[in-house]
C-alpha positions as semicolon CSV with decimal commas, in nm:
position;residue;x (nm);y (nm);z (nm)
1;M;1,869;1,159;-1,730
2;W;1,589;0,923;-1,833
3;P;1,592;0,562;-1,950
4;D;1,552;0,464;-2,310
5;I;1,195;0,324;-2,288
6;K;0,873;0,405;-2,464
7;I;0,543;0,467;-2,284
8;N;0,351;0,260;-2,538
9;Q;0,523;-0,053;-2,406
10;F;0,294;-0,027;-2,103
11;K;-0,078;-0,059;-2,055
12;L;-0,117;-0,026;-1,677
13;F;0,050;0,218;-1,440
14;V;0,037;0,144;-1,065
15;F;0,123;0,395;-0,794
16;D;0,203;0,364;-0,427
17;V;0,056;0,652;-0,233
18;D;0,246;0,794;0,067
19;G;0,599;0,892;-0,017
20;T;0,553;0,822;-0,389
21;I;0,281;1,035;-0,541
22;L;0,181;1,207;-0,219
23;Q;0,439;1,453;-0,088
24;L;0,596;1,451;0,259
25;H;0,289;1,601;0,427
26;H;0,066;1,346;0,251
27;E;-0,062;1,596;0,000
28;L;-0,125;1,551;-0,376
29;D;0,057;1,825;-0,572
30;P;-0,158;1,970;-0,847
31;M;0,119;1,891;-1,099
32;T;0,109;1,521;-1,011
33;Q;-0,270;1,517;-1,023
34;S;-0,264;1,681;-1,365
35;V;-0,004;1,450;-1,507
36;L;-0,175;1,134;-1,390
37;C;-0,512;1,254;-1,529
38;D;-0,333;1,333;-1,860
39;L;-0,197;0,977;-1,859
40;K;-0,546;0,841;-1,814
41;D;-0,684;1,071;-2,083
42;L;-0,433;0,923;-2,328
43;G;-0,595;0,585;-2,276
44;F;-0,358;0,430;-2,025
45;A;-0,504;0,248;-1,723
46;I;-0,399;0,362;-1,375
47;T;-0,460;0,245;-1,021
48;L;-0,320;0,267;-0,673
49;A;-0,142;-0,001;-0,465
50;T;-0,126;0,107;-0,103
51;G;-0,114;-0,012;0,259
52;K;-0,418;0,202;0,333
53;N;-0,778;0,095;0,338
54;M;-1,059;0,240;0,120
55;K;-1,166;0,500;0,378
56;S;-0,815;0,649;0,374
57;T;-0,773;0,619;-0,003
58;R;-1,110;0,717;-0,147
59;T;-1,058;1,094;-0,180
60;L;-0,728;1,049;-0,367
61;A;-0,877;0,784;-0,602
62;E;-1,170;1,011;-0,675
63;K;-0,941;1,302;-0,759
64;L;-0,756;1,072;-1,003
65;Q;-1,085;0,936;-1,141
66;I;-0,962;0,578;-1,110
67;E;-1,195;0,322;-1,263
68;L;-0,995;0,002;-1,195
69;P;-1,002;-0,176;-0,862
70;L;-0,766;-0,039;-0,602
71;V;-0,505;-0,263;-0,437
72;L;-0,564;-0,183;-0,068
73;S;-0,408;-0,281;0,265
74;N;-0,106;-0,417;0,087
75;G;-0,315;-0,651;-0,129
76;C;-0,554;-0,782;0,139
77;V;-0,840;-0,611;-0,043
78;L;-0,916;-0,542;-0,408
79;Q;-1,198;-0,292;-0,424
80;S;-1,353;-0,047;-0,667
81;L;-1,468;0,301;-0,580
82;D;-1,828;0,200;-0,614
83;G;-1,774;-0,043;-0,323
84;T;-1,747;-0,359;-0,520
85;I;-1,512;-0,610;-0,350
86;H;-1,321;-0,814;-0,606
87;Q;-1,099;-0,993;-0,356
88;K;-1,062;-0,999;0,022
89;H;-0,829;-1,220;0,223
90;H;-0,890;-1,275;0,595
91;L;-0,663;-1,369;0,882
92;S;-0,765;-1,668;1,093
93;I;-0,945;-1,588;1,413
94;D;-0,701;-1,806;1,602
95;F;-0,408;-1,591;1,479
96;V;-0,593;-1,267;1,560
97;W;-0,649;-1,376;1,923
98;Q;-0,290;-1,495;1,959
99;L;-0,164;-1,160;1,833
100;I;-0,400;-0,970;2,068
101;E;-0,277;-1,177;2,364
102;E;0,088;-1,117;2,273
103;C;0,036;-0,740;2,229
104;E;-0,140;-0,729;2,565
105;R;0,150;-0,916;2,720
106;M;0,408;-0,682;2,566
107;N;0,198;-0,369;2,613
108;L;0,205;-0,292;2,238
109;D;-0,049;-0,083;2,050
110;L;-0,252;-0,285;1,801
111;A;-0,490;-0,174;1,520
112;V;-0,718;-0,429;1,347
113;H;-0,856;-0,367;0,995
114;I;-1,208;-0,491;0,943
115;D;-1,413;-0,387;0,633
116;E;-1,345;-0,013;0,594
117;D;-1,282;0,055;0,962
118;I;-0,975;0,039;1,189
119;Y;-1,036;-0,080;1,543
120;V;-0,815;0,007;1,842
121;K;-0,846;-0,035;2,218
122;E;-0,767;0,333;2,261
123;V;-0,614;0,610;2,062
124;T;-0,255;0,629;2,189
125;N;0,036;0,845;2,076
126;N;0,160;0,544;1,878
127;L;-0,168;0,486;1,699
128;S;-0,227;0,852;1,626
129;I;0,028;0,811;1,346
130;L;-0,258;0,655;1,148
131;Y;-0,428;0,997;1,139
132;I;-0,114;1,136;0,980
133;Y;-0,140;0,866;0,711
134;G;-0,493;0,964;0,625
135;S;-0,719;0,751;0,849
136;P;-1,029;0,970;0,894
137;S;-1,130;0,789;1,213
138;L;-1,038;0,508;1,448
139;E;-1,303;0,288;1,611
140;V;-1,229;0,268;1,987
141;V;-1,340;-0,061;2,143
142;G;-1,200;-0,042;2,499
143;E;-1,166;-0,417;2,515
144;W;-1,116;-0,652;2,219
145;K;-1,384;-0,891;2,343
146;T;-1,646;-0,626;2,273
147;I;-1,597;-0,688;1,899
148;N;-1,549;-1,064;1,923
149;E;-1,812;-1,122;1,654
150;L;-1,631;-0,894;1,411
151;L;-1,274;-1,030;1,453
152;P;-1,325;-1,323;1,208
153;K;-1,356;-1,049;0,940
154;A;-1,010;-0,906;1,019
155;Y;-0,782;-0,894;0,719
156;K;-0,484;-0,693;0,846
157;C;-0,338;-0,622;1,190
158;L;-0,097;-0,336;1,251
159;V;0,131;-0,286;1,549
160;V;0,290;0,055;1,604
161;D;0,580;0,166;1,824
162;R;0,707;0,518;1,740
163;N;0,983;0,512;2,002
164;S;1,178;0,195;1,926
165;R;1,183;-0,075;1,666
166;T;1,314;-0,335;1,907
167;P;0,968;-0,435;2,054
168;L;0,833;-0,485;1,693
169;L;1,127;-0,709;1,611
170;E;1,069;-0,905;1,928
171;L;0,695;-0,935;1,855
172;E;0,770;-1,068;1,508
173;K;1,013;-1,320;1,658
174;R;0,745;-1,438;1,907
175;M;0,471;-1,462;1,648
176;R;0,696;-1,655;1,413
177;G;0,762;-1,896;1,699
178;K;0,385;-1,941;1,736
179;V;0,251;-1,951;1,376
180;G;0,564;-1,957;1,156
181;D;0,501;-1,845;0,799
182;S;0,125;-1,900;0,808
183;V;0,091;-1,519;0,791
184;A;0,278;-1,250;0,599
185;Y;0,494;-1,010;0,797
186;C;0,578;-0,660;0,669
187;H;0,782;-0,373;0,826
188;T;0,604;-0,110;0,613
189;L;0,778;0,172;0,814
190;T;1,027;0,147;1,095
191;E;0,736;0,229;1,332
192;M;0,496;-0,030;1,195
193;L;0,475;-0,408;1,175
194;E;0,188;-0,545;0,971
195;F;0,040;-0,893;0,974
196;M;-0,156;-1,010;0,668
197;P;-0,285;-1,341;0,529
198;E;-0,019;-1,575;0,391
199;G;0,086;-1,503;0,030
200;V;-0,083;-1,161;0,018
201;S;0,104;-0,856;-0,119
202;K;0,056;-0,562;-0,350
203;M;0,186;-0,793;-0,624
204;T;-0,095;-1,041;-0,582
205;G;-0,349;-0,762;-0,625
206;I;-0,172;-0,632;-0,932
207;R;-0,162;-0,983;-1,082
208;A;-0,538;-1,017;-1,031
209;I;-0,592;-0,690;-1,219
210;T;-0,366;-0,785;-1,508
211;E;-0,544;-1,117;-1,540
212;E;-0,883;-0,939;-1,557
213;M;-0,741;-0,698;-1,813
214;D;-0,576;-0,995;-2,004
215;I;-0,238;-0,824;-2,007
216;S;0,107;-0,942;-1,895
217;L;0,305;-0,815;-1,597
218;Q;0,560;-0,693;-1,843
219;S;0,309;-0,431;-1,968
220;V;0,291;-0,279;-1,612
221;M;0,494;0,014;-1,485
222;A;0,484;0,056;-1,106
223;F;0,607;0,332;-0,874
224;G;0,695;0,295;-0,505
225;D;0,912;0,386;-0,211
226;G;0,877;0,134;0,070
227;N;0,964;-0,213;0,185
228;N;0,609;-0,317;0,092
229;D;0,676;-0,213;-0,269
230;V;0,983;-0,433;-0,325
231;E;0,805;-0,736;-0,476
232;M;0,593;-0,513;-0,699
233;L;0,886;-0,315;-0,831
234;A;1,087;-0,624;-0,905
235;A;0,805;-0,824;-1,079
236;V;0,652;-0,568;-1,319
237;G;0,783;-0,474;-1,660
238;F;0,941;-0,152;-1,529
239;G;0,973;-0,066;-1,163
240;V;1,035;0,296;-1,061
241;A;1,151;0,402;-0,711
242;V;1,156;0,768;-0,590
243;E;1,479;0,914;-0,456
244;N;1,339;0,919;-0,104
245;A;1,265;0,544;-0,117
246;A;1,404;0,283;0,109
247;K;1,722;0,114;-0,013
248;S;1,536;-0,216;-0,060
249;A;1,290;-0,044;-0,297
250;K;1,568;0,128;-0,492
251;D;1,759;-0,196;-0,527
252;S;1,450;-0,368;-0,664
253;A;1,362;-0,096;-0,915
254;D;1,470;-0,056;-1,275
255;W;1,503;0,320;-1,234
256;V;1,509;0,588;-0,961
257;V;1,336;0,924;-1,022
258;P;1,351;1,245;-0,817
259;S;1,177;1,240;-0,480
260;C;0,812;1,275;-0,411
261;A;0,874;1,627;-0,285
262;D;1,001;1,710;-0,633
263;N;0,711;1,530;-0,809
264;G;0,954;1,269;-0,946
265;P;0,695;1,029;-1,087
266;A;0,512;1,314;-1,259
267;Q;0,837;1,448;-1,409
268;F;0,919;1,102;-1,548
269;L;0,571;1,049;-1,690
270;Q;0,576;1,396;-1,846
271;Y;0,898;1,303;-2,029
272;L;0,750;0,974;-2,145
273;M;0,429;1,138;-2,273
274;K;0,620;1,413;-2,448
275;D;0,849;1,154;-2,612
276;R;0,542;0,968;-2,726
277;S;0,394;1,278;-2,886
278;N;0,720;1,340;-3,071
279;Q;0,704;0,985;-3,212
280;D;0,345;1,015;-3,337
């Protein structure tokens, strides 16, 4: 049922959040919390790599007592729980305004990430999905020009359409026609299209942490479920996808464990920790 690997091969364990260690209703099962804390108590380093910002991730990171920087907003921000910013990559103000204008033209719902806040023109049915994914609040601006002085600090833009993916694909096509590959595009979910600084991903954040720890990527085990986890799962020493993962994530992983609803990552780690104790 499980692969023939030893937990002592790894020094850092990285976890995606929604759909991986959080269950389908975005809740942390006590079993998973206990197993991840046990892993940390054994001396292994753990952190999170998520599309969420710090405001949406803090409570979970505190429950897991994470000391390393968190890889936030798909790698746009590397931040510790004490507020220390280790890295932050910004979008160009020219791009942000071009995207705003295109979203206005296409009547699409846009959210702009600045510092620990998410700014929207209004809270629509589309954008209310961000509450489901843990955003405690959305900052309503009415008109984008009211936060003109803040827009140069934008590091991620998110467009949501819960009814059809077609407008998001059309938006991506239009923006590629305007700016090419000068930004990173990511369809995190079928309902969401994210725009981030060029070259930014969860993997760039993980690489920065491994360099600080002076360890290799081969000593990292990562868990994920989405399209934004593909690069991470493929690049680390051992990539693990959950059964409910997107096909792209499964194809990139070294192993597939039971779903998040069945605490698949925790089951796998329990096995590895038990196998380690039998070897001691």
